[in-house]
Biopython code that builds the backbone (N, CA, C, O; Angstrom):
import numpy as np
from Bio.PDB.StructureBuilder import StructureBuilder

atoms = [
    (1, "MET", "N", (48.288, 160.431, 108.624)),
    (1, "MET", "CA", (49.190, 159.690, 108.796)),
    (1, "MET", "C", (48.464, 158.346, 109.769)),
    (1, "MET", "O", (47.263, 158.337, 110.038)),
    (2, "VAL", "N", (49.234, 157.476, 110.125)),
    (2, "VAL", "CA", (48.519, 156.028, 110.705)),
    (2, "VAL", "C", (49.686, 155.895, 111.926)),
    (2, "VAL", "O", (50.880, 156.191, 111.977)),
    (3, "PHE", "N", (48.501, 155.156, 113.111)),
    (3, "PHE", "CA", (49.348, 155.461, 114.222)),
    (3, "PHE", "C", (49.241, 153.725, 114.316)),
    (3, "PHE", "O", (48.194, 153.077, 114.327)),
    (4, "VAL", "N", (50.480, 153.251, 114.371)),
    (4, "VAL", "CA", (50.392, 151.974, 114.768)),
    (4, "VAL", "C", (50.735, 151.308, 116.028)),
    (4, "VAL", "O", (51.766, 151.734, 116.550)),
    (5, "VAL", "N", (50.067, 150.281, 116.698)),
    (5, "VAL", "CA", (50.447, 150.043, 117.970)),
    (5, "VAL", "C", (50.448, 148.230, 117.873)),
    (5, "VAL", "O", (49.429, 147.742, 117.385)),
    (6, "ASP", "N", (51.176, 147.593, 118.169)),
    (6, "ASP", "CA", (50.509, 146.470, 117.997)),
    (6, "ASP", "C", (50.417, 145.510, 116.922)),
    (6, "ASP", "O", (50.174, 144.305, 116.865)),
    (7, "ASP", "N", (50.735, 146.578, 115.941)),
    (7, "ASP", "CA", (50.399, 145.922, 114.784)),
    (7, "ASP", "C", (49.110, 146.123, 114.116)),
    (7, "ASP", "O", (48.692, 145.608, 113.079)),
    (8, "LEU", "N", (48.554, 146.974, 114.910)),
    (8, "LEU", "CA", (46.802, 147.593, 114.667)),
    (8, "LEU", "C", (46.876, 148.679, 114.356)),
    (8, "LEU", "O", (47.602, 149.465, 114.964)),
    (9, "GLN", "N", (46.041, 149.074, 113.177)),
    (9, "GLN", "CA", (45.616, 150.461, 112.870)),
    (9, "GLN", "C", (45.130, 151.321, 113.535)),
    (9, "GLN", "O", (44.238, 151.532, 112.713)),
    (10, "ILE", "N", (44.859, 152.208, 114.517)),
    (10, "ILE", "CA", (43.968, 153.069, 114.780)),
    (10, "ILE", "C", (43.788, 154.266, 114.503)),
    (10, "ILE", "O", (44.399, 155.315, 114.708)),
    (11, "GLU", "N", (42.597, 153.884, 113.865)),
    (11, "GLU", "CA", (42.191, 155.068, 113.301)),
    (11, "GLU", "C", (41.663, 156.308, 114.017)),
    (11, "GLU", "O", (41.751, 157.427, 113.514)),
    (12, "ASP", "N", (40.985, 156.018, 115.481)),
    (12, "ASP", "CA", (40.548, 156.907, 115.700)),
    (12, "ASP", "C", (41.713, 157.617, 116.965)),
    (12, "ASP", "O", (41.463, 158.646, 117.593)),
    (13, "LEU", "N", (42.878, 156.859, 117.110)),
    (13, "LEU", "CA", (44.286, 157.801, 117.559)),
    (13, "LEU", "C", (44.656, 158.842, 116.552)),
    (13, "LEU", "O", (45.332, 159.863, 116.676)),
    (14, "SER", "N", (43.916, 158.216, 115.311)),
    (14, "SER", "CA", (45.345, 159.200, 114.181)),
    (14, "SER", "C", (43.845, 160.474, 113.809)),
    (14, "SER", "O", (44.171, 161.472, 113.165)),
    (15, "GLU", "N", (42.629, 160.371, 114.153)),
    (15, "GLU", "CA", (41.509, 161.454, 113.978)),
    (15, "GLU", "C", (42.020, 162.566, 115.213)),
    (15, "GLU", "O", (42.348, 163.725, 114.963)),
    (16, "VAL", "N", (42.013, 161.982, 116.529)),
    (16, "VAL", "CA", (42.835, 162.424, 117.686)),
    (16, "VAL", "C", (43.549, 163.627, 117.395)),
    (16, "VAL", "O", (43.242, 164.809, 117.553)),
    (17, "TYR", "N", (45.059, 162.803, 116.714)),
    (17, "TYR", "CA", (46.035, 163.585, 116.305)),
    (17, "TYR", "C", (46.043, 164.706, 115.749)),
    (17, "TYR", "O", (46.681, 165.723, 116.025)),
    (18, "VAL", "N", (44.904, 164.374, 114.508)),
    (18, "VAL", "CA", (44.848, 165.572, 113.479)),
    (18, "VAL", "C", (44.240, 166.989, 113.878)),
    (18, "VAL", "O", (44.590, 168.096, 113.469)),
    (19, "LYS", "N", (42.760, 166.507, 115.216)),
    (19, "LYS", "CA", (41.996, 167.473, 115.713)),
    (19, "LYS", "C", (42.676, 168.245, 116.701)),
    (19, "LYS", "O", (42.286, 169.323, 117.147)),
    (20, "TRP", "N", (44.134, 167.384, 117.144)),
    (20, "TRP", "CA", (44.473, 168.204, 118.366)),
    (20, "TRP", "C", (45.765, 169.333, 117.555)),
    (20, "TRP", "O", (46.280, 170.355, 118.009)),
    (21, "ASN", "N", (45.937, 168.775, 116.489)),
    (21, "ASN", "CA", (47.047, 169.541, 115.668)),
    (21, "ASN", "C", (46.158, 170.421, 115.252)),
    (21, "ASN", "O", (46.856, 171.424, 115.103)),
    (22, "GLU", "N", (44.998, 170.735, 114.945)),
    (22, "GLU", "CA", (44.156, 171.930, 114.010)),
    (22, "GLU", "C", (43.796, 172.637, 115.504)),
    (22, "GLU", "O", (43.927, 173.861, 115.465)),
    (23, "MET", "N", (43.421, 172.167, 116.652)),
    (23, "MET", "CA", (43.183, 173.103, 117.525)),
    (23, "MET", "C", (44.557, 173.815, 118.049)),
    (23, "MET", "O", (44.443, 174.847, 118.710)),
    (24, "TYR", "N", (45.802, 173.309, 117.780)),
    (24, "TYR", "CA", (47.075, 173.923, 118.261)),
    (24, "TYR", "C", (47.557, 174.831, 117.226)),
    (24, "TYR", "O", (48.400, 175.690, 117.484)),
    (25, "LEU", "N", (47.076, 174.680, 116.117)),
    (25, "LEU", "CA", (47.372, 175.488, 115.356)),
    (25, "LEU", "C", (46.434, 176.591, 115.332)),
    (25, "LEU", "O", (46.967, 177.673, 115.086)),
    (26, "LEU", "N", (44.936, 176.617, 115.557)),
    (26, "LEU", "CA", (44.128, 177.749, 115.755)),
    (26, "LEU", "C", (45.062, 178.190, 117.061)),
    (26, "LEU", "O", (45.888, 179.098, 116.965)),
    (27, "SER", "N", (44.842, 177.458, 118.275)),
    (27, "SER", "CA", (45.477, 178.865, 119.281)),
    (27, "SER", "C", (46.572, 179.417, 118.870)),
    (27, "SER", "O", (46.703, 180.551, 119.330)),
    (28, "ARG", "N", (47.712, 178.962, 117.953)),
    (28, "ARG", "CA", (48.577, 179.845, 117.514)),
    (28, "ARG", "C", (48.614, 181.524, 117.140)),
    (28, "ARG", "O", (49.481, 182.397, 117.160)),
    (29, "SER", "N", (46.864, 181.440, 116.718)),
    (29, "SER", "CA", (46.571, 182.845, 115.598)),
    (29, "SER", "C", (46.780, 184.209, 116.171)),
    (29, "SER", "O", (46.749, 184.272, 117.400)),
    (30, "GLU", "N", (46.904, 184.871, 115.770)),
    (30, "GLU", "CA", (46.926, 186.551, 116.362)),
    (30, "GLU", "C", (45.849, 186.701, 116.223)),
    (30, "GLU", "O", (45.568, 187.673, 116.923)),
    (31, "LYS", "N", (44.568, 186.180, 115.506)),
    (31, "LYS", "CA", (43.223, 186.526, 115.890)),
    (31, "LYS", "C", (41.996, 185.685, 116.181)),
    (31, "LYS", "O", (41.965, 184.632, 115.543)),
    (32, "PHE", "N", (40.903, 185.926, 117.061)),
    (32, "PHE", "CA", (40.348, 185.003, 117.316)),
    (32, "PHE", "C", (38.903, 185.275, 116.932)),
    (32, "PHE", "O", (38.558, 186.410, 117.262)),
    (33, "LYS", "N", (37.836, 184.470, 116.251)),
    (33, "LYS", "CA", (36.609, 184.891, 116.150)),
    (33, "LYS", "C", (35.965, 184.213, 117.422)),
    (33, "LYS", "O", (36.509, 183.186, 117.828)),
    (34, "GLU", "N", (34.974, 184.642, 118.015)),
    (34, "GLU", "CA", (34.209, 184.162, 119.190)),
    (34, "GLU", "C", (33.476, 183.166, 119.263)),
    (34, "GLU", "O", (33.010, 182.744, 120.321)),
    (35, "SER", "N", (33.235, 182.534, 117.837)),
    (35, "SER", "CA", (32.974, 181.176, 117.493)),
    (35, "SER", "C", (34.345, 180.155, 118.197)),
    (35, "SER", "O", (34.277, 179.397, 119.164)),
    (36, "ASP", "N", (35.389, 180.427, 117.434)),
    (36, "ASP", "CA", (36.814, 180.040, 117.589)),
    (36, "ASP", "C", (36.867, 179.408, 118.857)),
    (36, "ASP", "O", (37.087, 178.212, 119.047)),
    (37, "LEU", "N", (36.494, 180.932, 120.357)),
    (37, "LEU", "CA", (36.817, 180.684, 121.330)),
    (37, "LEU", "C", (35.939, 179.650, 121.987)),
    (37, "LEU", "O", (36.320, 178.961, 122.934)),
    (38, "GLU", "N", (34.661, 179.571, 121.397)),
    (38, "GLU", "CA", (33.619, 178.790, 121.815)),
    (38, "GLU", "C", (33.966, 177.251, 121.986)),
    (38, "GLU", "O", (33.919, 176.567, 123.009)),
    (39, "ASN", "N", (34.343, 176.884, 120.637)),
    (39, "ASN", "CA", (34.827, 175.805, 119.808)),
    (39, "ASN", "C", (35.979, 174.976, 121.202)),
    (39, "ASN", "O", (35.841, 173.847, 121.674)),
    (40, "PHE", "N", (37.097, 176.068, 121.570)),
    (40, "PHE", "CA", (37.936, 175.530, 122.451)),
    (40, "PHE", "C", (37.113, 175.046, 123.981)),
    (40, "PHE", "O", (37.479, 174.127, 124.713)),
    (41, "GLN", "N", (36.036, 175.867, 124.173)),
    (41, "GLN", "CA", (35.640, 175.344, 125.649)),
    (41, "GLN", "C", (34.814, 173.762, 125.786)),
    (41, "GLN", "O", (34.530, 173.125, 126.800)),
    (42, "ILE", "N", (34.545, 173.405, 124.141)),
    (42, "ILE", "CA", (33.533, 172.171, 123.766)),
    (42, "ILE", "C", (34.326, 170.865, 124.014)),
    (42, "ILE", "O", (35.311, 170.652, 123.307)),
    (43, "SER", "N", (33.919, 169.858, 125.096)),
    (43, "SER", "CA", (34.886, 168.668, 125.060)),
    (43, "SER", "C", (33.879, 167.558, 125.572)),
    (43, "SER", "O", (33.584, 167.199, 126.712)),
    (44, "ASN", "N", (33.370, 167.058, 124.064)),
    (44, "ASN", "CA", (32.325, 165.637, 123.511)),
    (44, "ASN", "C", (32.943, 164.551, 124.431)),
    (44, "ASN", "O", (32.423, 163.696, 125.148)),
    (45, "SER", "N", (33.596, 164.717, 124.295)),
    (45, "SER", "CA", (34.784, 163.128, 124.754)),
    (45, "SER", "C", (34.514, 163.345, 126.725)),
    (45, "SER", "O", (34.290, 162.312, 127.355)),
    (46, "HIS", "N", (34.545, 164.145, 127.181)),
    (46, "HIS", "CA", (34.473, 164.303, 128.741)),
    (46, "HIS", "C", (35.897, 163.695, 129.154)),
    (46, "HIS", "O", (35.876, 163.311, 130.324)),
    (47, "LEU", "N", (36.778, 163.557, 128.696)),
    (47, "LEU", "CA", (37.865, 162.769, 129.180)),
    (47, "LEU", "C", (38.683, 163.963, 129.851)),
    (47, "LEU", "O", (38.610, 165.133, 129.475)),
    (48, "LYS", "N", (39.605, 163.415, 131.077)),
    (48, "LYS", "CA", (39.982, 164.063, 131.591)),
    (48, "LYS", "C", (41.699, 163.968, 131.702)),
    (48, "LYS", "O", (42.267, 163.153, 132.429)),
    (49, "PHE", "N", (42.117, 164.563, 131.185)),
    (49, "PHE", "CA", (43.693, 165.250, 130.808)),
    (49, "PHE", "C", (43.632, 166.347, 131.380)),
    (49, "PHE", "O", (42.749, 167.161, 131.109)),
    (50, "PRO", "N", (44.725, 166.596, 132.429)),
    (50, "PRO", "CA", (45.099, 167.519, 133.249)),
    (50, "PRO", "C", (45.399, 168.499, 132.146)),
    (50, "PRO", "O", (44.488, 169.287, 131.893)),
    (51, "LYS", "N", (46.447, 168.591, 131.480)),
    (51, "LYS", "CA", (46.873, 169.646, 130.561)),
    (51, "LYS", "C", (45.758, 170.367, 129.816)),
    (51, "LYS", "O", (45.551, 171.576, 129.717)),
    (52, "LEU", "N", (45.053, 169.270, 129.286)),
    (52, "LEU", "CA", (43.959, 169.517, 128.318)),
    (52, "LEU", "C", (42.858, 170.390, 128.836)),
    (52, "LEU", "O", (42.297, 171.272, 128.185)),
    (53, "TYR", "N", (42.570, 170.001, 130.266)),
    (53, "TYR", "CA", (41.584, 170.272, 130.765)),
    (53, "TYR", "C", (41.995, 172.002, 131.458)),
    (53, "TYR", "O", (41.227, 172.962, 131.397)),
    (54, "SER", "N", (42.924, 172.009, 131.874)),
    (54, "SER", "CA", (43.493, 173.329, 131.776)),
    (54, "SER", "C", (43.366, 174.375, 130.932)),
    (54, "SER", "O", (42.870, 175.464, 131.219)),
    (55, "TRP", "N", (44.122, 173.821, 129.178)),
    (55, "TRP", "CA", (44.105, 174.491, 128.389)),
    (55, "TRP", "C", (42.792, 175.017, 128.067)),
    (55, "TRP", "O", (42.666, 176.240, 128.012)),
    (56, "ILE", "N", (41.686, 174.177, 127.822)),
    (56, "ILE", "CA", (40.168, 174.609, 127.856)),
    (56, "ILE", "C", (40.082, 175.287, 128.924)),
    (56, "ILE", "O", (40.030, 176.475, 128.606)),
    (57, "ARG", "N", (40.038, 175.153, 130.050)),
    (57, "ARG", "CA", (39.411, 175.956, 131.143)),
    (57, "ARG", "C", (39.851, 177.190, 131.312)),
    (57, "ARG", "O", (38.984, 178.028, 131.562)),
    (58, "TYR", "N", (41.189, 177.623, 131.232)),
    (58, "TYR", "CA", (41.896, 178.918, 131.214)),
    (58, "TYR", "C", (42.289, 179.629, 129.979)),
    (58, "TYR", "O", (42.732, 180.775, 129.916)),
    (59, "ILE", "N", (42.084, 178.853, 129.058)),
    (59, "ILE", "CA", (42.850, 179.668, 127.694)),
    (59, "ILE", "C", (41.980, 180.738, 126.889)),
    (59, "ILE", "O", (42.325, 181.738, 126.258)),
    (60, "VAL", "N", (40.705, 180.160, 127.143)),
    (60, "VAL", "CA", (39.732, 181.179, 126.505)),
    (60, "VAL", "C", (39.708, 182.702, 127.264)),
    (60, "VAL", "O", (39.803, 183.732, 126.597)),
    (61, "ASP", "N", (39.560, 182.714, 128.849)),
    (61, "ASP", "CA", (39.866, 184.134, 129.064)),
    (61, "ASP", "C", (41.304, 184.850, 129.160)),
    (61, "ASP", "O", (41.585, 186.021, 129.418)),
    (62, "THR", "N", (42.090, 183.777, 128.873)),
    (62, "THR", "CA", (43.225, 184.586, 128.236)),
    (62, "THR", "C", (43.286, 185.323, 127.030)),
    (62, "THR", "O", (43.601, 186.503, 126.880)),
    (63, "ILE", "N", (42.903, 184.383, 126.088)),
    (63, "ILE", "CA", (43.001, 184.918, 124.789)),
    (63, "ILE", "C", (41.877, 186.173, 124.901)),
    (63, "ILE", "O", (42.151, 187.145, 124.197)),
    (64, "ARG", "N", (40.339, 186.285, 125.904)),
    (64, "ARG", "CA", (39.919, 187.696, 125.717)),
    (64, "ARG", "C", (40.494, 188.315, 125.820)),
    (64, "ARG", "O", (40.718, 189.132, 124.927)),
    (65, "GLU", "N", (41.243, 188.327, 127.241)),
    (65, "GLU", "CA", (42.023, 189.486, 128.071)),
    (65, "GLU", "C", (43.058, 189.893, 127.195)),
    (65, "GLU", "O", (43.116, 191.086, 126.899)),
    (66, "TYR", "N", (44.069, 188.919, 126.631)),
    (66, "TYR", "CA", (45.176, 189.561, 126.212)),
    (66, "TYR", "C", (45.844, 189.111, 124.556)),
    (66, "TYR", "O", (46.994, 189.175, 124.121)),
    (67, "ARG", "N", (44.588, 188.664, 123.938)),
    (67, "ARG", "CA", (44.363, 188.233, 122.333)),
    (67, "ARG", "C", (45.496, 187.228, 121.936)),
    (67, "ARG", "O", (45.192, 186.187, 122.518)),
    (68, "ALA", "N", (46.389, 187.070, 121.391)),
    (68, "ALA", "CA", (47.393, 186.123, 120.973)),
    (68, "ALA", "C", (47.571, 185.843, 122.178)),
    (68, "ALA", "O", (47.327, 186.481, 123.203)),
    (69, "ILE", "N", (48.340, 184.110, 121.871)),
    (69, "ILE", "CA", (49.031, 183.508, 122.950)),
    (69, "ILE", "C", (50.153, 182.598, 122.583)),
    (69, "ILE", "O", (50.593, 181.513, 122.965)),
    (70, "ASN", "N", (50.399, 183.390, 121.788)),
    (70, "ASN", "CA", (51.822, 182.707, 121.080)),
    (70, "ASN", "C", (52.762, 181.967, 122.446)),
    (70, "ASN", "O", (53.191, 180.814, 122.478)),
    (71, "GLY", "N", (52.928, 183.206, 123.681)),
    (71, "GLY", "CA", (53.987, 182.548, 124.486)),
    (71, "GLY", "C", (53.334, 181.644, 125.395)),
    (71, "GLY", "O", (54.022, 181.176, 126.301)),
    (72, "TYR", "N", (52.195, 181.339, 125.312)),
    (72, "TYR", "CA", (51.449, 180.490, 126.505)),
    (72, "TYR", "C", (51.676, 179.249, 126.429)),
    (72, "TYR", "O", (50.869, 178.596, 125.766)),
    (73, "THR", "N", (52.901, 178.485, 127.111)),
    (73, "THR", "CA", (52.960, 177.312, 127.163)),
    (73, "THR", "C", (53.510, 176.885, 128.811)),
    (73, "THR", "O", (53.853, 177.588, 129.761)),
    (74, "THR", "N", (53.416, 175.539, 128.642)),
    (74, "THR", "CA", (53.790, 174.592, 130.206)),
    (74, "THR", "C", (55.263, 174.505, 129.837)),
    (74, "THR", "O", (55.931, 173.943, 130.705)),
    (75, "GLU", "N", (56.117, 175.027, 128.490)),
    (75, "GLU", "CA", (57.432, 174.087, 128.365)),
    (75, "GLU", "C", (58.456, 174.713, 129.851)),
    (75, "GLU", "O", (59.347, 174.134, 130.472)),
    (76, "THR", "N", (57.907, 175.992, 130.022)),
    (76, "THR", "CA", (58.858, 176.776, 131.157)),
    (76, "THR", "C", (58.931, 176.049, 132.442)),
    (76, "THR", "O", (59.963, 175.665, 132.992)),
    (77, "TYR", "N", (57.750, 175.910, 132.846)),
    (77, "TYR", "CA", (57.425, 175.073, 134.378)),
    (77, "TYR", "C", (57.813, 173.410, 134.376)),
    (77, "TYR", "O", (57.971, 172.639, 135.323)),
    (78, "GLU", "N", (57.889, 173.217, 133.075)),
    (78, "GLU", "CA", (58.396, 171.755, 133.128)),
    (78, "GLU", "C", (59.591, 171.965, 132.727)),
    (78, "GLU", "O", (59.900, 170.800, 132.477)),
    (79, "SER", "N", (60.677, 172.689, 132.425)),
    (79, "SER", "CA", (62.041, 173.094, 132.296)),
    (79, "SER", "C", (62.377, 173.299, 133.772)),
    (79, "SER", "O", (63.083, 172.363, 134.148)),
    (80, "LEU", "N", (62.185, 173.990, 134.536)),
    (80, "LEU", "CA", (62.042, 174.355, 135.698)),
    (80, "LEU", "C", (61.782, 173.152, 136.197)),
    (80, "LEU", "O", (62.858, 172.556, 136.242)),
    (81, "TYR", "N", (60.945, 172.497, 136.585)),
    (81, "TYR", "CA", (61.041, 171.320, 137.441)),
    (81, "TYR", "C", (61.710, 170.190, 137.471)),
    (81, "TYR", "O", (61.770, 169.450, 138.453)),
    (82, "LYS", "N", (62.441, 169.932, 136.008)),
    (82, "LYS", "CA", (63.800, 169.201, 135.860)),
    (82, "LYS", "C", (64.567, 170.003, 136.592)),
    (82, "LYS", "O", (64.599, 169.958, 137.822)),
    (83, "THR", "N", (65.409, 170.994, 135.698)),
    (83, "THR", "CA", (66.118, 171.767, 136.160)),
    (83, "THR", "C", (66.333, 171.647, 138.059)),
    (83, "THR", "O", (67.344, 171.211, 138.609)),
    (84, "TYR", "N", (65.098, 172.159, 138.754)),
    (84, "TYR", "CA", (65.152, 172.122, 140.247)),
    (84, "TYR", "C", (64.748, 171.264, 141.268)),
    (84, "TYR", "O", (64.958, 171.339, 142.479)),
    (85, "VAL", "N", (63.949, 170.178, 140.404)),
    (85, "VAL", "CA", (63.592, 168.995, 141.125)),
    (85, "VAL", "C", (64.007, 167.631, 140.370)),
    (85, "VAL", "O", (64.779, 166.941, 141.036)),
    (86, "LYS", "N", (63.780, 167.299, 139.573)),
    (86, "LYS", "CA", (63.923, 166.247, 139.098)),
    (86, "LYS", "C", (65.678, 165.564, 138.868)),
    (86, "LYS", "O", (66.060, 164.413, 139.079)),
    (87, "ILE", "N", (66.367, 166.598, 138.437)),
    (87, "ILE", "CA", (67.825, 166.253, 138.432)),
    (87, "ILE", "C", (68.263, 166.320, 140.348)),
    (87, "ILE", "O", (68.818, 165.578, 141.158)),
    (88, "PRO", "N", (68.032, 166.800, 140.348)),
    (88, "PRO", "CA", (68.337, 167.127, 141.909)),
    (88, "PRO", "C", (68.018, 165.924, 142.992)),
    (88, "PRO", "O", (68.856, 165.453, 143.761)),
    (89, "TYR", "N", (66.785, 165.566, 142.908)),
    (89, "TYR", "CA", (66.411, 163.900, 143.350)),
    (89, "TYR", "C", (67.287, 162.880, 142.648)),
    (89, "TYR", "O", (67.839, 162.084, 143.408)),
    (90, "ARG", "N", (67.512, 162.752, 141.423)),
    (90, "ARG", "CA", (68.385, 161.919, 140.984)),
    (90, "ARG", "C", (69.507, 161.991, 141.647)),
    (90, "ARG", "O", (69.963, 160.955, 142.129)),
    (91, "LEU", "N", (70.134, 163.132, 141.798)),
    (91, "LEU", "CA", (71.627, 162.988, 142.655)),
    (91, "LEU", "C", (71.722, 163.235, 144.186)),
    (91, "LEU", "O", (72.735, 163.538, 144.815)),
    (92, "SER", "N", (70.550, 163.056, 144.626)),
    (92, "SER", "CA", (70.394, 162.741, 145.964)),
    (92, "SER", "C", (70.578, 161.062, 146.315)),
    (92, "SER", "O", (70.657, 160.081, 145.575)),
    (93, "ASN", "N", (70.608, 161.236, 147.951)),
    (93, "ASN", "CA", (70.949, 159.386, 148.115)),
    (93, "ASN", "C", (69.089, 158.626, 148.703)),
    (93, "ASN", "O", (68.709, 157.536, 149.132)),
    (94, "LYS", "N", (68.435, 159.929, 148.392)),
    (94, "LYS", "CA", (66.859, 159.344, 148.612)),
    (94, "LYS", "C", (66.577, 159.388, 149.723)),
    (94, "LYS", "O", (65.512, 158.938, 150.147)),
    (95, "LYS", "N", (67.701, 160.084, 150.646)),
    (95, "LYS", "CA", (67.921, 160.016, 152.235)),
    (95, "LYS", "C", (67.564, 161.733, 152.445)),
    (95, "LYS", "O", (68.359, 162.561, 151.999)),
    (96, "GLU", "N", (66.249, 162.181, 153.193)),
    (96, "GLU", "CA", (65.989, 163.475, 153.617)),
    (96, "GLU", "C", (65.916, 164.101, 152.133)),
    (96, "GLU", "O", (66.554, 165.143, 151.982)),
    (97, "VAL", "N", (65.408, 163.734, 151.323)),
    (97, "VAL", "CA", (65.573, 164.433, 149.719)),
    (97, "VAL", "C", (65.255, 165.813, 149.550)),
    (97, "VAL", "O", (65.852, 166.479, 148.705)),
    (98, "GLU", "N", (64.087, 166.456, 150.506)),
    (98, "GLU", "CA", (64.164, 167.610, 150.538)),
    (98, "GLU", "C", (65.186, 168.722, 150.746)),
    (98, "GLU", "O", (65.584, 169.677, 150.078)),
    (99, "LYS", "N", (65.481, 168.143, 152.094)),
    (99, "LYS", "CA", (67.208, 168.579, 152.725)),
    (99, "LYS", "C", (68.473, 168.939, 151.193)),
    (99, "LYS", "O", (68.990, 169.993, 150.821)),
    (100, "GLN", "N", (68.555, 167.775, 150.759)),
    (100, "GLN", "CA", (69.383, 167.473, 149.738)),
    (100, "GLN", "C", (68.954, 168.278, 148.418)),
    (100, "GLN", "O", (69.835, 168.759, 147.705)),
    (101, "ILE", "N", (67.331, 168.450, 148.033)),
    (101, "ILE", "CA", (67.118, 169.357, 146.888)),
    (101, "ILE", "C", (67.787, 170.746, 147.155)),
    (101, "ILE", "O", (68.511, 171.549, 146.566)),
    (102, "MET", "N", (67.112, 170.589, 148.448)),
    (102, "MET", "CA", (67.281, 172.666, 148.748)),
    (102, "MET", "C", (68.644, 172.753, 148.900)),
    (102, "MET", "O", (68.994, 173.922, 148.737)),
    (103, "GLU", "N", (69.810, 171.822, 149.207)),
    (103, "GLU", "CA", (71.019, 172.266, 149.124)),
    (103, "GLU", "C", (71.560, 172.549, 147.967)),
    (103, "GLU", "O", (72.144, 173.613, 147.762)),
    (104, "ASN", "N", (71.380, 171.370, 146.852)),
    (104, "ASN", "CA", (71.604, 171.570, 145.597)),
    (104, "ASN", "C", (71.149, 172.852, 144.854)),
    (104, "ASN", "O", (71.870, 173.584, 144.176)),
    (105, "VAL", "N", (69.947, 172.979, 145.081)),
    (105, "VAL", "CA", (69.302, 174.453, 144.254)),
    (105, "VAL", "C", (70.200, 175.436, 144.796)),
    (105, "VAL", "O", (70.916, 176.053, 144.008)),
    (106, "ASN", "N", (70.265, 175.673, 146.032)),
    (106, "ASN", "CA", (70.754, 176.954, 146.787)),
    (106, "ASN", "C", (72.803, 176.965, 146.246)),
    (106, "ASN", "O", (73.491, 177.975, 146.096)),
    (107, "LYS", "N", (73.208, 175.640, 146.097)),
    (107, "LYS", "CA", (74.400, 175.724, 145.224)),
    (107, "LYS", "C", (74.819, 176.582, 143.766)),
    (107, "LYS", "O", (75.737, 177.281, 143.338)),
    (108, "LYS", "N", (73.563, 176.055, 143.344)),
    (108, "LYS", "CA", (73.394, 176.484, 141.953)),
    (108, "LYS", "C", (72.920, 178.221, 141.546)),
    (108, "LYS", "O", (73.189, 178.870, 140.535)),
    (109, "GLN", "N", (72.015, 178.670, 142.950)),
    (109, "GLN", "CA", (72.147, 179.951, 142.991)),
    (109, "GLN", "C", (73.469, 180.876, 143.530)),
    (109, "GLN", "O", (73.418, 182.105, 143.496)),
]
sb = StructureBuilder()
sb.init_structure("model")
sb.init_model(0)
sb.init_chain("A")
sb.init_seg("    ")
for serial, (resi, resn, name, xyz) in enumerate(atoms, 1):
    if name == "N":
        sb.init_residue(resn, " ", resi, " ")
    sb.init_atom(name, np.array(xyz, "f"), 0.0, 1.0, " ", f" {name:<3s}", serial, name[0])
structure = sb.get_structure()
């Protein structure tokens, strides 16, 4: 797959995409070898992406403790954030926002 940004073909970005997908597919495995877990903790680039850092930092211990991580995702929390923070914020008049959000959330419950 080739990414095109401003009519430039970016091979490095394509490579990152491929490696990310390989890592993701491996993370969905039912069984892991110790070498797989060690590879999860390696970050040659030293880039600081919060979600990736969190994944690298915590996922290995989770795998060791619980084995497969098929249900391990941030989608649940992102969905809750959207429902209970983002949408109510947009509905507010932007004055005393926290109070309005709490009132909106309490109405839903």
